[in-house]
N, C-alpha and C positions, 0 to 999 in steps of 0.2 A: 504494500500500500504506500503510495507516494504522500509527500507532505500535504499536497493540495486536498487529498481525500482523508487525511488523518483526522478522525473525530475522537470523541471520548464520551463516556456515559453521562447523560444529563444529570443524574443524581449522585454521581461519584464525587462528592464533596471531600475536601481534605478532612482528615479525622479531627482536626482542631476546630472545625466549624459545625454549627447547628443550622438546620433548615427552617425557614419561615415562609409560609405560603402568603399569598396576597391578602387574604381576608384577615389573618392575624396581624400582619404588618400594618394594614390600613388603620387598625384600631389605635395605633400610636398617634394618629392625628388628633384624637381627643377633641374634636369639634373646632380645632383651630381654623381660622378663616383662610380661604385661598385668595391671595392678593394678586395673582396673575390672571389676566383675562386672555381671550383668544388673540387679540391684537399683539399683546406682549409676547405670547407664546410663539406666534408666527415669526418673530424676529430672533427667537432663541433656538428654535429647533433647526436641525439640518434639513436641507432640501429633500433628502431621500429618507428622512426619519419621521414618520407620521405620528409623533408624540401627541396624544390627546389630553384634554383637560382631566379626564378620568385617571389617566396615568399619573398626572401631577398629584391629584388628590390621594391616590391609593399608594403611591410609591415615593415620590420625591418630596412631598410635603412632610410625611412622617419621617423620612430620612433626615430632612433639615431639622425637625424637632428633636430627633434622636441625637444629632450632632451637637446641638446648642449647649446642653449641660456639660458636655465634654470640653467644649471650648471654654466655658465659664470656669470649670474646675482647673483646666490647664493654665489659664491666664491669671487665676487667683494666686498662683505660686510663682509664675514667671511672666513678667510683663513684656512679652514678645509676641509676634504673630503666631497664630495657630496654623500649622502647615498641614493641609489636606491634599493627599496625593490621589490621582485618578489614573489608572492604567488599563490596558487592554489592547487588543489587536487593532490594526488599521481597519477602518470602516465599521467598527462595532458600535460607535456612538459615544466615544469618550468626550468629544468636544461639546456635543449637545448636553450631556450629563453635567459637564463642568459649568456650562453657561446657566443651566437651570438651577443648579445648586448655588451658584454665585448670586443669582437674582433672588432666590428664596431666603438664603442666609442673610443677605444684606437688608432684608425687610424685618429682621429681628432687632429689636432695640438693644439687645445685649452686644451685638457685633455688627454695626451698620456699615463698616468699611471692609469690603471683601475684594481682594485683587485676584486676577487670574493670569497665569503665565503658562505657556506651553514649552515643552522640551524641544520642539522643532527648532527653536532659535539657537539651541546649542549644537545642532548639526554643523559639521564643518561646511563652509561655503562650497558651492558646486565645483569651483576651480580647484579647491584643495582636495576634494574627493577625487576628481579626475587625476590630479598629480599623484595621489597615493594609490590609484587604481582601485578605488572603493565605490565608484559610482553605482555599480551593480549590487553593492552591499549597503546602500542607503537605508537607514533605519536599524541596521545591526549595531551592536554595541561599539564596534570600532569606528563607526562613522560619526560619533559624537565627540565633542570636546568635553570629555568627562571631567577633566580637572576644572574647567571653567564652571561647569554645572555644579560641582561639589562646592567650589568656592562661593558661588552665589547662595546656595542653600545654607552654608555655614555662616555667611554674613547675615542672612535673614534671621537665623536662630540666635545669633549673638548680639547683633546691633539693631535688628528690626528693619534694616534697609539693605537694598541690593540693586544691581543693574543687570538686566537680562537682554540679550540680543533679540532682534526682531526677525521674523520669517514670513515670507509671502507664499501662500498656496497657489497664487496665480503664476508667480515666477518659479516656483519650486526651488527657492533658494533663500539664503539669508539676505537681508536687505539692510541698507544703511540706517542708522538710528538705534536707539536703545529704549527700553522700558524701565523707568525708575520706580522702584517700590519704596515707599516711605511709611513704615510703621502701620500697616493695615491690621485690623483685628484678626482677619483670616487671610492666608495666602493659599489659593488653590493652584497646584502645579499638575499639569495634565500631559501625558505622553506615553509612548510605547514603552520606554525604558525606565520610568520613574520608580518602579519597584525593584529594578535590577541593581541599584546602587546600595542597597541595604536599608534597614528599618530605622536607622538612627537619624535620618534627615527629615522625617515627617512625624506628626502626632497621630494621624489617622489615615488609613489608606482604603481605597475602593477599587475593585477590579470589575470591569464590565465584561461579562462572560457570554458566550454563545457557542453552539456547535459549529465546528469548522465549515461544513458545507453551507450553512446559512451565511456566515461571514463572507465566504467566497462569492456568493450570489450578491450580497450587499455591495461588495467591492466592485463587481462588474456593473451593477446598476449605477453606482456613484460615478464610475468612469464614464459611462454613457452621458450622464448629466453634465459632467465637466467638459465633454466635447462641445456642448452648446454654450459654455461659459468661459472657463479659464483657457481652454485650448484655442479659443478664437483670438487670443492676444499673441502678438508676434513674439513676445519674450518667453512664452511658454515652451518648454522642451517638447511638448506634445502638439505644437502648432501644426505639424505636418498631418495631424489627424483631424484637423478642424472641419474639413469637408469630406472626410473619408466615408465610405459605406459602413453601415452599422456592423456588418459582418467583420470587417477589418478592425474596427474599434474593439469589438468583443474579443477577437482573437488576441489583440495586444493586451487587453485587460487580463485574459486568461493566462497569457505568458508571464506577465508581471506578477500575478498572484502565485502561480505555480513555482516560478523560479526564485522569487524574492520574498514576498510577503508571507506565504504559507510556511516557507522554511524558517523564517524569522519567528513566526508564531510558535512553531513546534519546538525550536531549539532554544529560544530566549524569553519569549513573552509568557507563554503558558506556564513554564516552570516557576514563574514569579507569582502565580495566582495564589498559592498557599500562604504567601506573606501578607496578603491583604486582610484587613480587619472586617471588611464587608465585601461580599461578592454578589453582584446583581446578575442574575441569569436571565437572558432574553430568549424568547421563542422565535419562530421563523418570521414573524411579522414585526420584529423589533420591540415587542411588548415584554416588559419584565414579568416573568412567570413566577419566580420565587427568589428569595434572598438566602444567603448563608452568612451568619455572623460568627466571628471567632467566639469560642465558648466563654471566655472571660468578659466578652462584650455583650452578652445576652441580657444583662440587666437594663432597667430603664434609665 
């Protein structure tokens, strides 16, 4: 069985975690108001991720309420940003989850300042990847400026401030400029590799999970959407596909998934899943079907 087809049992959670279904998890909301409407949600969700308001009510709002007391407890002993890590495969919905949690957590009076940084900015620039012969390994551990990423997180945890590089998904490359972080209540850091650097750099971690065949399909669907958007720009390395037949675009998506992204998932990303405090498991339609919590985190 190749990496592209490598799946794993839906209910085979790490022994360190306990399973929660949607109904029991949704009760954690405890009547809290939903302050996101459809107009706000439309700006937060990914173009290929049909996150519904019901999903917010049953999964993400309870998750935000579950996180809040942990932020309060951590910041009562150390006045520094609470670092929340979000990991998972390409195309699994990490960015949407990060944006949703940022919006929900920032609406809590206990921690109104919530910043978001992606690890994409810590990828080496495209020219450097080419020089090192790593362009076909983009997203693998060796394609990141790991020292700069660790230095950034260390600064956040010691001084509350840091500077992160910027990345463009239109250019598929790091771009000029920096994002300056100055003492937020919460810093969300999202990316493929965020759980691969060890547990000492974050206070709480979330892994977005799904069976491999579903993620492969989502990757192809997203690639087709990008053909109509980012690929139309001349700076895109996929500009040659801007007006290509659907079959050619699908073939390229399948090639990239099989040779790069599926291999990275199996070798590097999935093995980090057991390090997460919370695992959100998605079904074939991107809906979270159930959650796994680390056993010591099952309390309210």
